[in-house]
N, CA, C and O of each residue as an XYZ file, in Angstrom:
500
protein
N     -72.494    -23.466    -33.038
C     -73.396    -24.466    -33.679
C     -72.762    -25.774    -33.873
O     -71.735    -25.865    -34.546
N     -73.293    -26.756    -33.342
C     -72.679    -28.083    -33.517
C     -73.252    -28.860    -34.701
O     -74.129    -28.389    -35.426
N     -72.742    -30.017    -34.856
C     -73.310    -30.871    -35.966
C     -73.121    -32.341    -35.573
O     -72.300    -32.671    -34.717
N     -73.874    -33.181    -36.197
C     -73.768    -34.625    -36.015
C     -73.692    -35.231    -37.399
O     -74.428    -34.849    -38.308
N     -72.811    -36.159    -37.536
C     -72.654    -36.799    -38.898
C     -73.830    -37.763    -39.149
O     -74.290    -38.449    -38.237
N     -74.278    -37.798    -40.340
C     -75.282    -38.785    -40.787
C     -74.652    -39.501    -41.892
O     -74.625    -38.978    -43.005
N     -74.145    -40.649    -41.684
C     -73.336    -41.424    -42.654
C     -74.327    -42.067    -43.768
O     -75.468    -42.425    -43.478
N     -73.824    -42.170    -44.963
C     -74.610    -42.699    -45.924
C     -74.881    -44.223    -45.858
O     -75.713    -44.756    -46.592
N     -74.127    -44.917    -44.927
C     -74.396    -46.330    -44.754
C     -75.734    -46.636    -44.058
O     -76.129    -47.799    -43.981
N     -76.456    -45.581    -43.538
C     -77.709    -45.864    -42.974
C     -78.690    -46.370    -44.007
O     -79.728    -46.925    -43.645
N     -78.390    -46.194    -45.306
C     -79.244    -46.651    -46.305
C     -79.282    -48.218    -46.313
O     -80.249    -48.842    -46.751
N     -78.195    -48.787    -45.812
C     -78.123    -50.253    -45.779
C     -78.154    -50.794    -44.374
O     -77.901    -51.985    -44.197
N     -78.465    -49.959    -43.304
C     -78.463    -50.431    -41.922
C     -79.854    -50.977    -41.586
O     -80.851    -50.255    -41.562
N     -79.868    -52.393    -41.307
C     -81.179    -52.889    -41.077
C     -81.912    -52.319    -39.849
O     -83.141    -52.292    -39.794
N     -81.139    -51.881    -38.899
C     -81.779    -51.259    -37.675
C     -82.591    -49.952    -38.005
O     -83.696    -49.705    -37.522
N     -81.907    -49.138    -38.892
C     -82.454    -47.883    -39.268
C     -83.577    -48.092    -40.344
O     -84.605    -47.415    -40.299
N     -83.371    -49.020    -41.291
C     -84.286    -49.258    -42.354
C     -85.616    -49.733    -41.860
O     -86.621    -49.547    -42.546
N     -85.669    -50.342    -40.694
C     -86.974    -50.971    -40.240
C     -87.743    -49.960    -39.403
O     -88.861    -50.247    -38.977
N     -87.161    -48.757    -39.152
C     -87.837    -47.798    -38.415
C     -89.095    -47.193    -39.107
O     -88.999    -46.802    -40.271
N     -90.192    -47.110    -38.473
C     -91.318    -46.370    -39.037
C     -90.805    -44.857    -39.207
O     -89.923    -44.371    -38.498
N     -91.427    -44.220    -40.170
C     -91.061    -42.858    -40.504
C     -90.953    -41.903    -39.308
O     -89.994    -41.137    -39.209
N     -91.948    -41.950    -38.393
C     -91.889    -41.086    -37.210
C     -90.728    -41.395    -36.319
O     -90.114    -40.474    -35.780
N     -90.381    -42.713    -36.128
C     -89.243    -43.130    -35.336
C     -87.988    -42.735    -35.990
O     -87.060    -42.304    -35.306
N     -87.892    -42.853    -37.276
C     -86.699    -42.423    -38.010
C     -86.455    -40.915    -37.831
O     -85.322    -40.483    -37.614
N     -87.500    -40.147    -37.921
C     -87.406    -38.757    -37.699
C     -86.911    -38.450    -36.270
O     -86.046    -37.600    -36.063
N     -87.490    -39.173    -35.295
C     -87.105    -39.002    -33.871
C     -85.656    -39.315    -33.742
O     -84.941    -38.535    -33.112
N     -85.164    -40.381    -34.281
C     -83.811    -40.771    -34.133
C     -82.832    -39.775    -34.709
O     -81.795    -39.463    -34.124
N     -83.212    -39.279    -35.904
C     -82.328    -38.226    -36.497
C     -82.404    -36.979    -35.634
O     -81.354    -36.365    -35.446
N     -83.454    -36.566    -35.126
C     -83.485    -35.404    -34.215
C     -82.738    -35.726    -32.964
O     -82.184    -34.786    -32.395
N     -82.644    -36.939    -32.450
C     -81.818    -37.246    -31.264
C     -80.415    -37.135    -31.582
O     -79.658    -36.794    -30.672
N     -79.936    -37.374    -32.764
C     -78.580    -37.157    -33.177
C     -78.221    -35.676    -33.016
O     -77.146    -35.313    -32.539
N     -79.135    -34.876    -33.421
C     -78.926    -33.332    -33.245
C     -78.982    -33.014    -31.837
O     -78.199    -32.175    -31.392
N     -79.851    -33.611    -31.054
C     -79.907    -33.279    -29.586
C     -78.657    -33.633    -28.902
O     -78.153    -32.843    -28.104
N     -78.108    -34.807    -29.173
C     -76.907    -35.260    -28.580
C     -75.732    -34.338    -28.894
O     -74.901    -34.050    -28.033
N     -75.682    -33.883    -30.146
C     -74.660    -32.927    -30.578
C     -74.816    -31.649    -29.916
O     -73.822    -31.100    -29.440
N     -76.052    -31.079    -29.834
C     -76.362    -29.834    -29.315
C     -76.055    -29.643    -27.902
O     -75.468    -28.630    -27.520
N     -76.424    -30.572    -27.106
C     -76.329    -30.398    -25.636
C     -74.963    -30.798    -25.121
O     -74.609    -30.475    -23.987
N     -74.155    -31.528    -25.972
C     -72.678    -31.669    -25.670
C     -72.380    -32.587    -24.531
O     -71.294    -32.486    -23.961
N     -73.301    -33.518    -24.137
C     -73.004    -34.419    -23.061
C     -72.070    -35.480    -23.696
O     -72.133    -35.723    -24.901
N     -71.187    -36.118    -22.851
C     -70.248    -37.107    -23.407
C     -70.867    -38.352    -24.035
O     -71.919    -38.851    -23.636
N     -70.152    -38.806    -25.025
C     -70.452    -40.150    -25.666
C     -71.820    -40.337    -26.143
O     -72.339    -41.449    -26.041
N     -72.463    -39.336    -26.662
C     -73.796    -39.453    -27.234
C     -74.894    -39.525    -26.096
O     -76.028    -39.940    -26.332
N     -74.521    -39.131    -24.956
C     -75.602    -39.228    -23.858
C     -76.667    -38.233    -24.212
O     -76.421    -37.150    -24.743
N     -77.856    -38.657    -23.889
C     -79.068    -37.856    -24.038
C     -79.560    -37.369    -22.740
O     -79.278    -37.979    -21.708
N     -80.344    -36.210    -22.735
C     -80.848    -35.756    -21.510
C     -82.027    -36.571    -20.935
O     -82.374    -37.621    -21.475
N     -82.620    -36.099    -19.874
C     -83.714    -36.725    -19.311
C     -84.907    -36.833    -20.296
O     -84.920    -36.123    -21.302
N     -85.901    -37.696    -20.033
C     -86.920    -37.878    -20.989
C     -87.805    -36.656    -21.104
O     -88.368    -36.484    -22.185
N     -88.007    -35.754    -20.093
C     -88.695    -34.601    -20.228
C     -88.013    -33.674    -21.183
O     -88.690    -33.038    -21.991
N     -86.769    -33.564    -21.138
C     -85.925    -32.711    -22.007
C     -85.991    -33.296    -23.462
O     -86.106    -32.542    -24.429
N     -85.920    -34.574    -23.585
C     -86.019    -35.216    -24.872
C     -87.384    -34.827    -25.585
O     -87.446    -34.477    -26.763
N     -88.485    -34.933    -24.716
C     -89.779    -34.594    -25.160
C     -89.821    -33.145    -25.616
O     -90.445    -32.826    -26.628
N     -89.174    -32.291    -24.892
C     -89.148    -30.894    -25.311
C     -88.448    -30.645    -26.657
O     -88.992    -29.965    -27.527
N     -87.236    -31.203    -26.821
C     -86.464    -31.082    -28.013
C     -87.225    -31.689    -29.268
O     -87.123    -31.174    -30.381
N     -87.952    -32.755    -29.031
C     -88.703    -33.380    -30.125
C     -90.081    -32.803    -30.335
O     -90.798    -33.167    -31.267
N     -90.424    -31.922    -29.472
C     -91.758    -31.256    -29.475
C     -92.946    -32.246    -29.458
O     -93.929    -32.131    -30.189
N     -92.748    -33.286    -28.499
C     -93.812    -34.178    -28.268
C     -93.972    -34.327    -26.771
O     -93.171    -33.851    -25.966
N     -95.077    -35.030    -26.439
C     -95.354    -35.241    -24.964
C     -94.314    -36.245    -24.426
O     -93.595    -36.889    -25.190
N     -94.261    -36.353    -23.109
C     -93.267    -37.291    -22.501
C     -93.686    -38.719    -22.771
O     -92.824    -39.577    -22.959
N     -94.947    -39.002    -22.796
C     -95.464    -40.302    -23.174
C     -94.934    -40.774    -24.544
O     -94.428    -41.885    -24.696
N     -95.075    -39.882    -25.517
C     -94.618    -40.255    -26.879
C     -93.104    -40.303    -26.942
O     -92.546    -41.109    -27.687
N     -92.433    -39.469    -26.186
C     -90.986    -39.563    -26.149
C     -90.515    -40.853    -25.503
O     -89.556    -41.460    -25.979
N     -91.152    -41.280    -24.449
C     -90.846    -42.562    -23.804
C     -91.110    -43.765    -24.705
O     -90.371    -44.749    -24.691
N     -92.198    -43.657    -25.502
C     -92.496    -44.772    -26.439
C     -91.422    -44.806    -27.488
O     -90.938    -45.890    -27.813
N     -91.019    -43.679    -28.039
C     -89.930    -43.630    -29.004
C     -88.645    -44.237    -28.451
O     -88.013    -45.071    -29.099
N     -88.256    -43.801    -27.215
C     -87.076    -44.346    -26.666
C     -87.121    -45.840    -26.477
O     -86.137    -46.537    -26.722
N     -88.183    -46.299    -26.071
C     -88.366    -47.825    -25.846
C     -88.179    -48.527    -27.272
O     -87.445    -49.509    -27.379
N     -88.808    -48.036    -28.265
C     -88.587    -48.670    -29.660
C     -87.170    -48.580    -30.078
O     -86.619    -49.544    -30.611
N     -86.544    -47.435    -29.853
C     -85.111    -47.352    -30.223
C     -84.174    -48.245    -29.408
O     -83.137    -48.721    -29.870
N     -84.621    -48.437    -28.146
C     -83.781    -49.341    -27.275
C     -83.920    -50.754    -27.770
O     -82.939    -51.487    -27.884
N     -85.173    -51.141    -28.070
C     -85.394    -52.523    -28.587
C     -84.639    -52.798    -29.891
O     -84.200    -53.925    -30.124
N     -84.485    -51.779    -30.740
C     -83.772    -51.967    -31.995
C     -82.261    -51.834    -31.861
O     -81.490    -52.098    -32.784
N     -81.903    -51.434    -30.726
C     -80.373    -51.282    -30.477
C     -79.821    -49.960    -30.947
O     -78.610    -49.814    -31.110
N     -80.704    -48.982    -31.171
C     -80.190    -47.668    -31.609
C     -79.881    -46.720    -30.416
O     -79.123    -45.756    -30.514
N     -80.535    -47.080    -29.280
C     -80.289    -46.389    -28.059
C     -79.873    -47.365    -27.032
O     -80.406    -48.473    -26.975
N     -78.961    -47.003    -26.234
C     -78.457    -47.844    -25.056
C     -78.806    -47.182    -23.727
O     -78.811    -45.957    -23.603
N     -79.099    -48.028    -22.736
C     -79.382    -47.450    -21.431
C     -78.165    -47.934    -20.449
O     -77.871    -49.124    -20.336
N     -77.545    -46.970    -19.811
C     -76.391    -47.328    -18.950
C     -76.600    -46.407    -17.688
O     -76.690    -45.182    -17.777
N     -76.665    -47.075    -16.561
C     -76.832    -46.394    -15.280
C     -78.030    -45.444    -15.344
O     -77.949    -44.300    -14.898
N     -79.163    -45.941    -15.915
C     -80.374    -45.107    -15.998
C     -80.295    -44.008    -16.965
O     -81.244    -43.227    -17.030
N     -79.282    -43.859    -17.715
C     -79.178    -42.735    -18.712
C     -79.239    -43.346    -20.112
O     -78.804    -44.472    -20.353
N     -79.825    -42.512    -21.062
C     -79.924    -42.860    -22.438
C     -78.694    -42.396    -23.211
O     -78.209    -41.275    -23.053
N     -78.189    -43.352    -24.095
C     -76.987    -43.030    -24.922
C     -77.317    -43.495    -26.351
O     -77.812    -44.606    -26.542
N     -77.045    -42.647    -27.347
C     -77.108    -43.141    -28.745
C     -76.119    -44.174    -29.009
O     -74.939    -43.939    -28.750
N     -76.476    -45.305    -29.502
C     -75.598    -46.432    -29.813
C     -74.468    -45.993    -30.718
O     -74.729    -45.384    -31.755
N     -73.226    -46.275    -30.372
C     -72.052    -45.973    -31.201
C     -71.977    -44.561    -31.627
O     -71.433    -44.329    -32.706
N     -72.450    -43.588    -30.926
C     -72.406    -42.144    -31.269
C     -71.001    -41.727    -31.504
O     -70.650    -41.147    -32.532
N     -70.187    -42.043    -30.504
C     -68.766    -41.641    -30.612
C     -68.035    -42.272    -31.675
O     -67.111    -41.649    -32.198
N     -68.349    -43.510    -32.087
C     -67.669    -44.121    -33.154
C     -67.962    -43.407    -34.417
O     -67.047    -43.178    -35.209
N     -69.168    -43.043    -34.654
C     -69.621    -42.359    -35.884
C     -69.305    -40.879    -35.961
O     -69.051    -40.313    -37.025
N     -69.334    -40.269    -34.756
C     -69.165    -38.797    -34.724
C     -67.796    -38.351    -34.175
O     -67.405    -37.195    -34.334
N     -67.059    -39.305    -33.514
C     -65.808    -38.938    -32.964
C     -65.958    -38.079    -31.684
O     -67.043    -37.601    -31.352
N     -64.837    -37.911    -30.997
C     -64.842    -37.097    -29.814
C     -64.699    -35.665    -30.219
O     -63.862    -35.306    -31.047
N     -65.526    -34.858    -29.626
C     -65.438    -33.424    -29.917
C     -64.158    -32.757    -29.451
O     -63.628    -31.811    -30.035
N     -63.706    -33.342    -28.337
C     -62.437    -32.755    -27.753
C     -61.269    -33.034    -28.737
O     -60.467    -32.136    -28.991
N     -61.171    -34.174    -29.253
C     -60.036    -34.560    -30.159
C     -60.153    -33.656    -31.419
O     -59.149    -33.099    -31.862
N     -61.376    -33.508    -31.999
C     -61.527    -32.700    -33.180
C     -61.280    -31.316    -32.843
O     -60.668    -30.622    -33.656
N     -61.679    -30.825    -31.746
C     -61.454    -29.447    -31.370
C     -59.954    -29.184    -31.198
O     -59.447    -28.174    -31.686
N     -59.271    -30.040    -30.540
C     -57.796    -29.928    -30.348
C     -57.103    -29.841    -31.647
O     -56.214    -29.008    -31.821
N     -57.492    -30.710    -32.617
C     -56.873    -30.766    -33.932
C     -57.099    -29.508    -34.707
O     -56.204    -28.914    -35.308
N     -58.410    -29.121    -34.652
C     -58.688    -27.826    -35.398
C     -57.982    -26.646    -34.714
O     -57.518    -25.752    -35.422
N     -57.878    -26.596    -33.448
C     -57.181    -25.501    -32.775
C     -55.690    -25.530    -33.147
O     -55.073    -24.485    -33.350
N     -55.149    -26.685    -33.229
C     -53.632    -26.779    -33.568
C     -53.449    -26.348    -35.050
O     -52.464    -25.687    -35.378
N     -54.369    -26.712    -35.913
C     -54.251    -26.255    -37.302
C     -54.393    -24.742    -37.426
O     -53.630    -24.104    -38.152
N     -55.369    -24.163    -36.719
C     -55.574    -22.713    -36.650
C     -54.316    -22.013    -36.150
O     -53.860    -21.043    -36.757
N     -53.769    -22.488    -35.077
C     -52.585    -21.878    -34.550
C     -51.406    -21.843    -35.550
O     -50.681    -20.857    -35.683
N     -51.265    -23.033    -36.266
C     -50.206    -23.181    -37.187
C     -50.419    -22.189    -38.369
O     -49.473    -21.560    -38.842
N     -51.660    -22.075    -38.816
C     -51.933    -21.107    -39.889
C     -51.619    -19.655    -39.495
O     -51.031    -18.891    -40.261
N     -52.039    -19.306    -38.258
C     -51.771    -17.995    -37.758
C     -50.320    -17.641    -37.563
O     -49.869    -16.531    -37.844
N     -49.593    -18.657    -37.059
C     -48.168    -18.504    -36.869
C     -47.470    -18.353    -38.268
O     -46.536    -17.562    -38.406
N     -47.893    -19.054    -39.209
C     -47.324    -18.917    -40.620
C     -47.654    -17.574    -41.151
O     -46.799    -16.961    -41.791
N     -48.836    -17.063    -40.933
C     -49.237    -15.780    -41.434
C     -48.406    -14.635    -40.744
O     -47.910    -13.699    -41.372
N     -48.309    -14.808    -39.412
C     -47.483    -13.731    -38.668
C     -46.062    -13.789    -39.096
O     -45.435    -12.743    -39.261
N     -45.495    -15.006    -39.294
C     -44.136    -15.107    -39.767
C     -43.854    -14.408    -41.117
O     -42.864    -13.704    -41.316
N     -44.795    -14.663    -42.001
C     -44.638    -14.042    -43.321
C     -44.848    -12.607    -43.324
O     -44.213    -11.875    -44.084
N     -45.755    -12.155    -42.464
C     -45.989    -10.690    -42.324
C     -44.855     -9.931    -41.653
O     -44.595     -8.777    -41.995
N     -44.150    -10.594    -40.661
C     -43.078    -10.016    -39.924
C     -41.776    -10.116    -40.496
O     -40.849     -9.433    -40.061
N     -41.623    -11.001    -41.538
C     -40.328    -11.185    -42.132
C     -39.921     -9.914    -43.006
O     -40.766     -9.252    -43.608
N     -38.647     -9.649    -43.024
C     -38.179     -8.498    -43.718
C     -37.342     -9.039    -44.896
O     -36.391     -9.798    -44.707
N     -37.706     -8.648    -46.048
C     -36.897     -9.017    -47.209
C     -36.182     -7.830    -47.790
O     -36.736     -6.731    -47.801
N     -35.004     -8.003    -48.263
C     -34.276     -6.925    -48.872
C     -34.395     -7.061    -50.342
O     -34.311     -8.133    -50.942
N     -34.604     -5.869    -50.896
C     -34.707     -5.729    -52.327
C     -33.468     -5.004    -52.849
O     -33.151     -3.915    -52.370
N     -32.744     -5.599    -53.847
C     -31.688     -4.889    -54.429
C     -32.118     -3.994    -55.529
O     -32.729     -4.439    -56.500
N     -31.811     -2.742    -55.399
C     -32.161     -1.804    -56.417
C     -30.927     -1.513    -57.300
O     -29.865     -1.106    -56.828
N     -31.130     -1.743    -58.575
C     -29.981     -1.476    -59.466
C     -30.356     -0.228    -60.244
O     -31.493     -0.034    -60.672
N     -29.325      0.618    -60.405
C     -29.545      1.852    -61.153
C     -29.187      1.698    -62.570
O     -29.313      2.647    -63.345
């Protein structure tokens, strides 16, 4: 199960603050979609898949995407949709995964070392 960060600075972000409630809901759901499908750099799927994830028709999904593009919350590159600055706010999954994996391996190595070490106890009579 993945996750996308929702930073508290959206409270002061003029792009987000001017969204109508339905568009705001759609944008937040798109953050989850981008995280769930795991495409690079906040890339979103095709419009029919977006419609499926948002549980709306393709016409409504297209209208949402157009409004988010106009506001600068979604970018279009090479005919593909991308959430604006997704990587900046959420970071690269690969880098986070590698760091988590390294920390996990270090903990396991430490646990194994302490479990495998032999200590001598002096018994005095």
